[in-house]
PyMOL commands that place a pseudoatom at each C-alpha (Angstrom):
pseudoatom trace, name=CA, resn=VAL, resi=1, chain=A, elem=C, hetatm=0, pos=[0.749, 35.619, 4.321]
pseudoatom trace, name=CA, resn=GLN, resi=2, chain=A, elem=C, hetatm=0, pos=[4.879, 33.590, 5.664]
pseudoatom trace, name=CA, resn=LEU, resi=3, chain=A, elem=C, hetatm=0, pos=[5.059, 31.385, 7.015]
pseudoatom trace, name=CA, resn=GLN, resi=4, chain=A, elem=C, hetatm=0, pos=[8.521, 29.451, 8.350]
pseudoatom trace, name=CA, resn=ALA, resi=5, chain=A, elem=C, hetatm=0, pos=[9.662, 26.283, 8.912]
pseudoatom trace, name=CA, resn=SER, resi=6, chain=A, elem=C, hetatm=0, pos=[12.683, 25.310, 10.502]
pseudoatom trace, name=CA, resn=GLY, resi=7, chain=A, elem=C, hetatm=0, pos=[14.691, 22.509, 13.347]
pseudoatom trace, name=CA, resn=GLY, resi=8, chain=A, elem=C, hetatm=0, pos=[15.441, 20.161, 10.571]
pseudoatom trace, name=CA, resn=GLY, resi=9, chain=A, elem=C, hetatm=0, pos=[17.931, 18.439, 10.393]
pseudoatom trace, name=CA, resn=SER, resi=10, chain=A, elem=C, hetatm=0, pos=[20.013, 15.130, 10.763]
pseudoatom trace, name=CA, resn=VAL, resi=11, chain=A, elem=C, hetatm=0, pos=[19.281, 12.562, 13.643]
pseudoatom trace, name=CA, resn=GLN, resi=12, chain=A, elem=C, hetatm=0, pos=[20.803, 8.287, 14.154]
pseudoatom trace, name=CA, resn=ALA, resi=13, chain=A, elem=C, hetatm=0, pos=[17.223, 6.350, 14.404]
pseudoatom trace, name=CA, resn=GLY, resi=14, chain=A, elem=C, hetatm=0, pos=[15.683, 7.369, 18.576]
pseudoatom trace, name=CA, resn=GLY, resi=15, chain=A, elem=C, hetatm=0, pos=[17.336, 10.504, 17.931]
pseudoatom trace, name=CA, resn=SER, resi=16, chain=A, elem=C, hetatm=0, pos=[14.629, 13.547, 18.772]
pseudoatom trace, name=CA, resn=LEU, resi=17, chain=A, elem=C, hetatm=0, pos=[14.482, 16.398, 16.619]
pseudoatom trace, name=CA, resn=ARG, resi=18, chain=A, elem=C, hetatm=0, pos=[11.774, 19.433, 16.954]
pseudoatom trace, name=CA, resn=LEU, resi=19, chain=A, elem=C, hetatm=0, pos=[10.073, 22.186, 13.813]
pseudoatom trace, name=CA, resn=SER, resi=20, chain=A, elem=C, hetatm=0, pos=[8.996, 24.816, 14.225]
pseudoatom trace, name=CA, resn=CYS, resi=21, chain=A, elem=C, hetatm=0, pos=[6.555, 26.896, 11.888]
pseudoatom trace, name=CA, resn=ALA, resi=22, chain=A, elem=C, hetatm=0, pos=[6.764, 30.985, 12.151]
pseudoatom trace, name=CA, resn=ALA, resi=23, chain=A, elem=C, hetatm=0, pos=[3.566, 32.298, 11.111]
pseudoatom trace, name=CA, resn=SER, resi=24, chain=A, elem=C, hetatm=0, pos=[3.782, 36.168, 9.397]
pseudoatom trace, name=CA, resn=GLY, resi=25, chain=A, elem=C, hetatm=0, pos=[2.528, 38.598, 6.829]
pseudoatom trace, name=CA, resn=VAL, resi=26, chain=A, elem=C, hetatm=0, pos=[-0.831, 40.770, 6.788]
pseudoatom trace, name=CA, resn=SER, resi=27, chain=A, elem=C, hetatm=0, pos=[-3.762, 37.702, 7.282]
pseudoatom trace, name=CA, resn=PHE, resi=28, chain=A, elem=C, hetatm=0, pos=[-2.111, 37.333, 10.640]
pseudoatom trace, name=CA, resn=SER, resi=29, chain=A, elem=C, hetatm=0, pos=[-1.318, 40.192, 11.591]
pseudoatom trace, name=CA, resn=SER, resi=30, chain=A, elem=C, hetatm=0, pos=[-5.197, 41.597, 11.420]
pseudoatom trace, name=CA, resn=VAL, resi=31, chain=A, elem=C, hetatm=0, pos=[-7.023, 38.203, 11.912]
pseudoatom trace, name=CA, resn=SER, resi=32, chain=A, elem=C, hetatm=0, pos=[-5.750, 35.412, 15.179]
pseudoatom trace, name=CA, resn=PHE, resi=33, chain=A, elem=C, hetatm=0, pos=[-2.821, 33.619, 14.142]
pseudoatom trace, name=CA, resn=ASN, resi=34, chain=A, elem=C, hetatm=0, pos=[-5.637, 30.719, 16.534]
pseudoatom trace, name=CA, resn=SER, resi=35, chain=A, elem=C, hetatm=0, pos=[-8.361, 31.023, 13.712]
pseudoatom trace, name=CA, resn=TYR, resi=36, chain=A, elem=C, hetatm=0, pos=[-5.886, 28.772, 11.805]
pseudoatom trace, name=CA, resn=VAL, resi=37, chain=A, elem=C, hetatm=0, pos=[-5.591, 25.657, 11.586]
pseudoatom trace, name=CA, resn=MET, resi=38, chain=A, elem=C, hetatm=0, pos=[-2.134, 24.612, 11.324]
pseudoatom trace, name=CA, resn=SER, resi=39, chain=A, elem=C, hetatm=0, pos=[-0.939, 21.258, 9.929]
pseudoatom trace, name=CA, resn=TRP, resi=40, chain=A, elem=C, hetatm=0, pos=[2.564, 19.609, 9.337]
pseudoatom trace, name=CA, resn=PHE, resi=41, chain=A, elem=C, hetatm=0, pos=[2.691, 17.294, 6.203]
pseudoatom trace, name=CA, resn=ARG, resi=42, chain=A, elem=C, hetatm=0, pos=[6.277, 15.556, 4.697]
pseudoatom trace, name=CA, resn=GLN, resi=43, chain=A, elem=C, hetatm=0, pos=[6.832, 14.415, 1.395]
pseudoatom trace, name=CA, resn=ALA, resi=44, chain=A, elem=C, hetatm=0, pos=[9.559, 11.336, 0.716]
pseudoatom trace, name=CA, resn=PRO, resi=45, chain=A, elem=C, hetatm=0, pos=[11.931, 11.220, -2.175]
pseudoatom trace, name=CA, resn=GLY, resi=46, chain=A, elem=C, hetatm=0, pos=[9.843, 10.735, -5.346]
pseudoatom trace, name=CA, resn=LYS, resi=47, chain=A, elem=C, hetatm=0, pos=[6.823, 9.659, -2.385]
pseudoatom trace, name=CA, resn=GLU, resi=48, chain=A, elem=C, hetatm=0, pos=[3.441, 12.099, -2.783]
pseudoatom trace, name=CA, resn=ARG, resi=49, chain=A, elem=C, hetatm=0, pos=[3.107, 14.734, 0.525]
pseudoatom trace, name=CA, resn=GLU, resi=50, chain=A, elem=C, hetatm=0, pos=[1.242, 13.086, 2.662]
pseudoatom trace, name=CA, resn=PHE, resi=51, chain=A, elem=C, hetatm=0, pos=[-0.308, 13.952, 6.021]
pseudoatom trace, name=CA, resn=VAL, resi=52, chain=A, elem=C, hetatm=0, pos=[2.138, 14.201, 9.275]
pseudoatom trace, name=CA, resn=SER, resi=53, chain=A, elem=C, hetatm=0, pos=[-0.330, 16.110, 12.263]
pseudoatom trace, name=CA, resn=ALA, resi=54, chain=A, elem=C, hetatm=0, pos=[-3.070, 19.173, 13.049]
pseudoatom trace, name=CA, resn=ILE, resi=55, chain=A, elem=C, hetatm=0, pos=[-3.930, 21.232, 14.999]
pseudoatom trace, name=CA, resn=ASN, resi=56, chain=A, elem=C, hetatm=0, pos=[-7.141, 23.548, 15.239]
pseudoatom trace, name=CA, resn=ARG, resi=57, chain=A, elem=C, hetatm=0, pos=[-8.059, 26.547, 17.378]
pseudoatom trace, name=CA, resn=GLY, resi=58, chain=A, elem=C, hetatm=0, pos=[-9.011, 24.072, 20.190]
pseudoatom trace, name=CA, resn=ARG, resi=59, chain=A, elem=C, hetatm=0, pos=[-5.865, 22.509, 20.073]
pseudoatom trace, name=CA, resn=SER, resi=60, chain=A, elem=C, hetatm=0, pos=[-7.562, 19.657, 19.140]
pseudoatom trace, name=CA, resn=THR, resi=61, chain=A, elem=C, hetatm=0, pos=[-5.044, 16.980, 17.093]
pseudoatom trace, name=CA, resn=TYR, resi=62, chain=A, elem=C, hetatm=0, pos=[-5.010, 14.461, 14.633]
pseudoatom trace, name=CA, resn=TYR, resi=63, chain=A, elem=C, hetatm=0, pos=[-1.846, 12.725, 13.904]
pseudoatom trace, name=CA, resn=ALA, resi=64, chain=A, elem=C, hetatm=0, pos=[-1.493, 10.185, 11.232]
pseudoatom trace, name=CA, resn=ASP, resi=65, chain=A, elem=C, hetatm=0, pos=[-1.002, 6.411, 11.869]
pseudoatom trace, name=CA, resn=SER, resi=66, chain=A, elem=C, hetatm=0, pos=[2.635, 6.446, 11.479]
pseudoatom trace, name=CA, resn=VAL, resi=67, chain=A, elem=C, hetatm=0, pos=[3.651, 9.132, 13.591]
pseudoatom trace, name=CA, resn=LYS, resi=68, chain=A, elem=C, hetatm=0, pos=[1.008, 8.386, 16.276]
pseudoatom trace, name=CA, resn=GLY, resi=69, chain=A, elem=C, hetatm=0, pos=[2.488, 8.391, 19.902]
pseudoatom trace, name=CA, resn=ARG, resi=70, chain=A, elem=C, hetatm=0, pos=[5.832, 8.907, 18.055]
pseudoatom trace, name=CA, resn=PHE, resi=71, chain=A, elem=C, hetatm=0, pos=[5.385, 12.645, 17.756]
pseudoatom trace, name=CA, resn=THR, resi=72, chain=A, elem=C, hetatm=0, pos=[2.987, 15.379, 19.528]
pseudoatom trace, name=CA, resn=ILE, resi=73, chain=A, elem=C, hetatm=0, pos=[2.265, 19.452, 17.625]
pseudoatom trace, name=CA, resn=SER, resi=74, chain=A, elem=C, hetatm=0, pos=[2.034, 21.883, 19.427]
pseudoatom trace, name=CA, resn=ARG, resi=75, chain=A, elem=C, hetatm=0, pos=[0.917, 25.156, 19.004]
pseudoatom trace, name=CA, resn=ASP, resi=76, chain=A, elem=C, hetatm=0, pos=[2.673, 28.661, 21.220]
pseudoatom trace, name=CA, resn=ASN, resi=77, chain=A, elem=C, hetatm=0, pos=[-0.599, 31.585, 19.528]
pseudoatom trace, name=CA, resn=ALA, resi=78, chain=A, elem=C, hetatm=0, pos=[1.266, 34.563, 21.516]
pseudoatom trace, name=CA, resn=LYS, resi=79, chain=A, elem=C, hetatm=0, pos=[5.055, 33.653, 19.171]
pseudoatom trace, name=CA, resn=ASN, resi=80, chain=A, elem=C, hetatm=0, pos=[2.216, 32.907, 15.828]
pseudoatom trace, name=CA, resn=THR, resi=81, chain=A, elem=C, hetatm=0, pos=[3.815, 29.137, 16.214]
pseudoatom trace, name=CA, resn=VAL, resi=82, chain=A, elem=C, hetatm=0, pos=[3.550, 25.478, 15.514]
pseudoatom trace, name=CA, resn=TYR, resi=83, chain=A, elem=C, hetatm=0, pos=[5.790, 23.490, 16.811]
pseudoatom trace, name=CA, resn=LEU, resi=84, chain=A, elem=C, hetatm=0, pos=[5.942, 19.485, 16.209]
pseudoatom trace, name=CA, resn=GLN, resi=85, chain=A, elem=C, hetatm=0, pos=[7.882, 17.054, 18.747]
pseudoatom trace, name=CA, resn=MET, resi=86, chain=A, elem=C, hetatm=0, pos=[9.150, 14.041, 16.816]
pseudoatom trace, name=CA, resn=ASN, resi=87, chain=A, elem=C, hetatm=0, pos=[10.333, 11.665, 18.871]
pseudoatom trace, name=CA, resn=SER, resi=88, chain=A, elem=C, hetatm=0, pos=[12.208, 7.447, 18.264]
pseudoatom trace, name=CA, resn=LEU, resi=89, chain=A, elem=C, hetatm=0, pos=[12.595, 8.722, 15.498]
pseudoatom trace, name=CA, resn=LYS, resi=90, chain=A, elem=C, hetatm=0, pos=[12.890, 6.040, 12.170]
pseudoatom trace, name=CA, resn=PRO, resi=91, chain=A, elem=C, hetatm=0, pos=[14.749, 5.540, 8.553]
pseudoatom trace, name=CA, resn=GLU, resi=92, chain=A, elem=C, hetatm=0, pos=[10.448, 6.281, 6.992]
pseudoatom trace, name=CA, resn=ASP, resi=93, chain=A, elem=C, hetatm=0, pos=[10.320, 9.336, 8.853]
pseudoatom trace, name=CA, resn=THR, resi=94, chain=A, elem=C, hetatm=0, pos=[12.658, 10.679, 6.385]
pseudoatom trace, name=CA, resn=ALA, resi=95, chain=A, elem=C, hetatm=0, pos=[12.100, 13.235, 4.334]
pseudoatom trace, name=CA, resn=VAL, resi=96, chain=A, elem=C, hetatm=0, pos=[10.919, 17.601, 3.879]
pseudoatom trace, name=CA, resn=TYR, resi=97, chain=A, elem=C, hetatm=0, pos=[8.718, 19.114, 6.427]
pseudoatom trace, name=CA, resn=TYR, resi=98, chain=A, elem=C, hetatm=0, pos=[6.508, 21.472, 4.957]
pseudoatom trace, name=CA, resn=CYS, resi=99, chain=A, elem=C, hetatm=0, pos=[3.934, 23.267, 7.633]
pseudoatom trace, name=CA, resn=ALA, resi=100, chain=A, elem=C, hetatm=0, pos=[0.593, 24.570, 6.218]
pseudoatom trace, name=CA, resn=ALA, resi=101, chain=A, elem=C, hetatm=0, pos=[-2.554, 26.797, 7.151]
pseudoatom trace, name=CA, resn=ASP, resi=102, chain=A, elem=C, hetatm=0, pos=[-5.917, 27.753, 6.403]
pseudoatom trace, name=CA, resn=ARG, resi=103, chain=A, elem=C, hetatm=0, pos=[-8.424, 29.282, 7.790]
pseudoatom trace, name=CA, resn=GLN, resi=104, chain=A, elem=C, hetatm=0, pos=[-11.147, 27.223, 6.541]
pseudoatom trace, name=CA, resn=VAL, resi=105, chain=A, elem=C, hetatm=0, pos=[-10.645, 23.470, 6.852]
pseudoatom trace, name=CA, resn=ILE, resi=106, chain=A, elem=C, hetatm=0, pos=[-12.983, 21.429, 7.468]
pseudoatom trace, name=CA, resn=VAL, resi=107, chain=A, elem=C, hetatm=0, pos=[-11.859, 18.625, 10.109]
pseudoatom trace, name=CA, resn=SER, resi=108, chain=A, elem=C, hetatm=0, pos=[-12.125, 16.246, 7.037]
pseudoatom trace, name=CA, resn=SER, resi=109, chain=A, elem=C, hetatm=0, pos=[-9.875, 17.518, 4.636]
pseudoatom trace, name=CA, resn=TYR, resi=110, chain=A, elem=C, hetatm=0, pos=[-7.413, 18.301, 7.837]
pseudoatom trace, name=CA, resn=PHE, resi=111, chain=A, elem=C, hetatm=0, pos=[-5.566, 15.609, 5.327]
pseudoatom trace, name=CA, resn=SER, resi=112, chain=A, elem=C, hetatm=0, pos=[-5.825, 16.174, 2.786]
pseudoatom trace, name=CA, resn=ALA, resi=113, chain=A, elem=C, hetatm=0, pos=[-3.001, 19.236, 1.679]
pseudoatom trace, name=CA, resn=SER, resi=114, chain=A, elem=C, hetatm=0, pos=[-5.238, 20.861, -1.795]
pseudoatom trace, name=CA, resn=SER, resi=115, chain=A, elem=C, hetatm=0, pos=[-7.104, 21.669, 1.422]
pseudoatom trace, name=CA, resn=TYR, resi=116, chain=A, elem=C, hetatm=0, pos=[-4.364, 24.558, 2.527]
pseudoatom trace, name=CA, resn=ASP, resi=117, chain=A, elem=C, hetatm=0, pos=[-3.636, 28.380, 1.053]
pseudoatom trace, name=CA, resn=TYR, resi=118, chain=A, elem=C, hetatm=0, pos=[-0.600, 27.993, 2.557]
pseudoatom trace, name=CA, resn=TRP, resi=119, chain=A, elem=C, hetatm=0, pos=[2.656, 26.481, 3.092]
pseudoatom trace, name=CA, resn=GLY, resi=120, chain=A, elem=C, hetatm=0, pos=[5.825, 27.215, 4.088]
pseudoatom trace, name=CA, resn=GLN, resi=121, chain=A, elem=C, hetatm=0, pos=[8.851, 26.404, 2.591]
pseudoatom trace, name=CA, resn=GLY, resi=122, chain=A, elem=C, hetatm=0, pos=[10.143, 23.331, 3.982]
pseudoatom trace, name=CA, resn=THR, resi=123, chain=A, elem=C, hetatm=0, pos=[12.956, 22.147, 6.570]
pseudoatom trace, name=CA, resn=LEU, resi=124, chain=A, elem=C, hetatm=0, pos=[14.862, 18.832, 5.762]
pseudoatom trace, name=CA, resn=VAL, resi=125, chain=A, elem=C, hetatm=0, pos=[14.535, 15.886, 8.235]
pseudoatom trace, name=CA, resn=THR, resi=126, chain=A, elem=C, hetatm=0, pos=[17.259, 12.945, 7.773]
pseudoatom trace, name=CA, resn=VAL, resi=127, chain=A, elem=C, hetatm=0, pos=[17.535, 9.883, 9.707]
pseudoatom trace, name=CA, resn=SER, resi=128, chain=A, elem=C, hetatm=0, pos=[19.912, 7.101, 10.103]
pseudoatom trace, name=CA, resn=SER, resi=129, chain=A, elem=C, hetatm=0, pos=[19.860, 3.740, 10.979]
for i in range(1, 129): cmd.bond("trace and resi %d" % i, "trace and resi %d" % (i + 1))
show_as sticks, trace
zoom trace
């Protein structure tokens, strides 16, 4: 199983970026990608990894309070890909962003990194003031 995150970069405050996470491998070819909860987490230097957003098989979406109204998560099941559109970026959004996937995570655990079996390699987002 592989999750390949991309789309990170350096932007000024107020700018936008779109992250992508493409899933591939045995588990995603034999089992519908749609059965996975797909999430984004981020980790800033010296800080714990924190939940950013999740989308489930019913396309219900969940966001951390810090990104509500600015970030939008979506999925394209035909492409086995999940996206994170990030608008109105702030310096405090600077972090390595990771995508994560799991088939069995329940709603109350979406926010916990330990609930996910599969992780991407991370993509760096840097927002300058």
